[in-house]
PLY file of the C-alpha trace (Angstrom):
ply
format ascii 1.0
element vertex 201
property float x
property float y
property float z
element edge 200
property int vertex1
property int vertex2
end_header
0.00 0.00 0.00
1.21 3.46 -0.88
1.16 6.66 1.16
0.49 8.70 -1.96
-3.05 9.92 -2.47
-4.58 8.92 -5.79
-7.12 11.61 -6.66
-9.90 10.94 -9.15
-11.50 14.14 -10.39
-12.83 16.27 -13.20
-12.45 20.07 -13.30
-16.23 20.39 -13.66
-17.01 18.52 -10.47
-16.82 18.87 -6.70
-13.30 17.56 -7.14
-12.23 21.20 -7.17
-12.94 21.30 -3.44
-10.64 18.35 -2.74
-8.03 19.77 -5.14
-7.95 22.98 -3.09
-7.61 21.02 0.15
-4.81 18.82 -1.20
-2.86 21.94 -2.09
-3.52 23.44 1.35
-2.16 20.26 2.93
0.85 20.16 0.62
0.85 16.37 0.32
2.04 14.70 -2.90
-0.84 13.25 -4.88
-1.48 11.66 -8.23
-4.34 13.18 -10.22
-6.41 11.00 -12.51
-8.82 12.99 -14.65
-12.04 11.15 -15.39
-13.72 12.33 -18.58
-17.46 12.92 -18.47
-17.55 13.32 -22.26
-16.06 9.85 -22.76
-18.31 8.36 -20.08
-15.32 7.28 -18.00
-17.24 7.98 -14.77
-19.66 5.19 -15.74
-17.03 2.77 -17.03
-16.44 -0.47 -15.04
-12.93 0.62 -14.05
-14.22 3.70 -12.22
-17.42 2.10 -10.97
-15.15 -0.33 -9.12
-13.88 2.74 -7.23
-17.25 4.45 -6.78
-20.39 2.55 -7.81
-22.25 5.87 -7.87
-20.07 7.03 -10.76
-19.56 10.34 -8.96
-16.47 12.48 -8.48
-14.31 13.10 -6.57
-12.86 9.95 -5.05
-9.51 9.14 -3.51
-7.54 6.01 -2.77
-5.04 6.17 0.09
-3.29 3.22 1.74
-5.67 0.92 -0.09
-8.77 2.66 1.28
-11.31 4.18 -1.08
-12.97 7.36 0.17
-15.86 9.01 -1.68
-18.23 11.86 -0.79
-16.55 15.24 -0.83
-17.07 16.11 2.83
-15.81 12.69 3.92
-12.72 13.04 1.72
-11.96 16.48 3.17
-12.36 15.29 6.74
-10.30 12.16 6.06
-7.41 14.06 4.48
-7.32 16.71 7.21
-7.13 13.96 9.86
-4.62 11.80 7.98
-2.20 14.68 7.47
-2.29 16.48 10.85
0.94 18.41 10.22
-1.08 20.80 8.05
-3.14 21.78 11.11
-6.42 21.77 9.21
-8.49 19.72 11.66
-8.97 19.96 15.43
-7.97 16.70 17.06
-10.36 14.53 19.04
-10.51 16.09 22.50
-10.09 19.63 21.19
-13.20 21.69 22.14
-13.30 23.03 18.58
-13.76 19.52 17.17
-17.50 19.65 17.75
-17.84 23.02 16.04
-15.78 21.72 13.13
-17.96 18.63 12.71
-21.15 20.63 13.10
-20.43 22.92 10.18
-19.04 20.16 7.97
-22.29 18.26 8.30
-24.34 21.45 7.98
-22.57 22.17 4.70
-23.14 18.67 3.35
-26.62 17.89 4.62
-28.25 21.30 4.91
-26.61 24.12 3.00
-25.71 22.35 -0.24
-29.20 20.84 -0.72
-30.69 24.31 -0.13
-28.61 26.04 -2.79
-28.97 23.17 -5.27
-32.76 23.31 -4.93
-32.57 27.08 -5.41
-30.34 26.74 -8.47
-32.67 24.16 -10.06
-35.75 26.21 -9.12
-37.36 23.18 -7.54
-40.89 23.92 -6.37
-41.34 24.34 -2.61
-42.80 21.46 -0.65
-45.66 21.72 1.79
-43.82 20.10 4.69
-40.66 22.16 5.05
-39.83 20.24 8.20
-39.25 17.17 6.03
-36.38 18.92 4.23
-32.91 18.78 5.74
-32.67 22.56 5.43
-36.21 23.51 6.41
-36.27 26.70 4.37
-33.65 28.21 2.09
-33.76 31.47 4.04
-33.10 29.70 7.34
-30.15 27.82 5.84
-28.54 31.01 4.55
-29.09 32.93 7.79
-27.65 30.04 9.78
-24.54 29.92 7.61
-24.04 33.63 8.20
-23.80 32.94 11.94
-20.98 30.48 11.22
-18.82 32.98 9.35
-19.52 35.87 11.73
-17.46 37.33 13.40
-14.80 35.31 11.55
-12.38 35.45 10.04
-12.93 31.69 9.79
-15.54 29.23 10.99
-13.26 28.28 13.88
-12.44 31.91 14.62
-8.79 32.73 13.98
-8.07 29.19 12.80
-8.41 28.29 9.12
-9.44 24.66 8.70
-10.69 22.09 6.22
-14.26 23.10 6.95
-13.50 26.51 5.44
-12.35 24.79 2.26
-15.58 22.82 2.13
-18.04 25.54 3.11
-16.10 28.29 1.35
-16.29 26.31 -1.89
-20.05 26.02 -1.50
-20.36 29.76 -0.99
-18.32 30.41 -4.15
-20.49 27.93 -6.04
-23.65 29.63 -4.80
-22.38 33.02 -5.98
-21.35 31.61 -9.36
-24.72 29.96 -10.00
-26.73 32.91 -8.61
-28.30 30.55 -6.08
-26.83 32.56 -3.22
-26.94 36.30 -2.69
-23.57 37.83 -1.78
-24.65 39.32 1.54
-21.97 41.40 3.28
-21.05 38.60 5.70
-20.87 35.92 3.03
-19.02 38.14 0.55
-16.35 39.01 3.12
-15.96 35.33 3.95
-15.69 34.39 0.27
-13.07 37.12 -0.24
-11.01 35.75 2.63
-11.19 32.28 1.10
-10.17 33.66 -2.29
-7.05 35.18 -0.73
-5.70 31.73 0.16
-2.64 30.99 -2.04
-3.76 27.39 -2.60
-7.12 28.54 -3.99
-5.50 31.24 -6.10
-3.23 28.58 -7.58
-6.22 26.40 -8.43
-8.19 29.25 -9.98
-5.24 30.42 -12.06
-4.69 26.88 -13.31
-8.31 26.69 -14.43
-7.96 29.74 -16.71
0 1
1 2
2 3
3 4
4 5
5 6
6 7
7 8
8 9
9 10
10 11
11 12
12 13
13 14
14 15
15 16
16 17
17 18
18 19
19 20
20 21
21 22
22 23
23 24
24 25
25 26
26 27
27 28
28 29
29 30
30 31
31 32
32 33
33 34
34 35
35 36
36 37
37 38
38 39
39 40
40 41
41 42
42 43
43 44
44 45
45 46
46 47
47 48
48 49
49 50
50 51
51 52
52 53
53 54
54 55
55 56
56 57
57 58
58 59
59 60
60 61
61 62
62 63
63 64
64 65
65 66
66 67
67 68
68 69
69 70
70 71
71 72
72 73
73 74
74 75
75 76
76 77
77 78
78 79
79 80
80 81
81 82
82 83
83 84
84 85
85 86
86 87
87 88
88 89
89 90
90 91
91 92
92 93
93 94
94 95
95 96
96 97
97 98
98 99
99 100
100 101
101 102
102 103
103 104
104 105
105 106
106 107
107 108
108 109
109 110
110 111
111 112
112 113
113 114
114 115
115 116
116 117
117 118
118 119
119 120
120 121
121 122
122 123
123 124
124 125
125 126
126 127
127 128
128 129
129 130
130 131
131 132
132 133
133 134
134 135
135 136
136 137
137 138
138 139
139 140
140 141
141 142
142 143
143 144
144 145
145 146
146 147
147 148
148 149
149 150
150 151
151 152
152 153
153 154
154 155
155 156
156 157
157 158
158 159
159 160
160 161
161 162
162 163
163 164
164 165
165 166
166 167
167 168
168 169
169 170
170 171
171 172
172 173
173 174
174 175
175 176
176 177
177 178
178 179
179 180
180 181
181 182
182 183
183 184
184 185
185 186
186 187
187 188
188 189
189 190
190 191
191 192
192 193
193 194
194 195
195 196
196 197
197 198
198 199
199 200
């Protein structure tokens, strides 16, 4: 088994989030681009990695990890020298986990539904995010007063949530309120993200 991270991605996927995190960590990794146009994400070779046919995915020490939030949390824990995850026992660990799961289970579904203009449902309580407005207001409490979700400490949850905020702005599914815009600007100032964005041009 190898220590190197094998990173399966496509530039037009959530793999950009993991790409940013890998560069924040500074760990060597091997990138394998999976072509949507060629249907490589549905080919048997990739389905053996992720039966969902979704990107990103990583393989590290023989373990396959899928789901973007899980990959981010895994990498931050596996490479502690980068200081991107509070350790178990650290009081900030609970805050860190809270907002990771909020991003994955609450905020992302809210902005995706907004982007796709899905009709509202009668029973909002059945939705993970309740209402779009509540999800956005709740996220604002996470990034205020800042500068990061864990206060002065930048962490992997900022990579994950910050990427969602950028995506929301890009797709017009999220209004750049003052608090969210300032947070997005702070994320954009990270050298690892600047490197990724410049490489995409």
